[in-house]
C-alpha positions, 0 to 999 in steps of 0.5 A, a space after each residue: 446355232 453354230 454356222 458350221 452345224 447350219 452349213 453341214 445340214 444344208 450340205 445334204 441333198 434331202 434336207 434342201 429338198 425338205 427345206 425347199 418343201 417347208 418353204 411352202 408351208 408347215 408339213 408333216 413327216 408323212 407328207 415330207 416323206 411322200 416325195 423322197 425315196 427314203 424312209 419315214 424313219 430317214 426323214 425324221 432323222 434328217 429334220 433332227 438335223 434341220 432342228 439341231 442346226 436351228 434351220 426348222 422347228 416343229 409344232 405338235 398337233 394332237 398326234 403329228 408334228 408339223 415341221 416349218 422353216 425357222 426363219 431366225 435361223 435363216 437370218 443368222 445364216 444370211 447375216 454371216 453370208 452377207 458379210 462378204 457382199 459389204 464391200 470391205 
């Protein structure tokens, strides 16, 4: 994961909303789209950006895919940010 991709991914209001929803637990595109004034295909595109940045993962279950926050992606982002609070 490139950190600039992660920062670009979280720069969008809709993607931040998706991350906040996924923090509560895995959800499908349909469940996520219900809380946004955008279409399901638009939600899928936003999830694609979050997946590419390593901030979310997807798990197939039958005909659906459940999306969830990927802790490893946020750990890398957090480690990078933490360097600014080390006191060095």
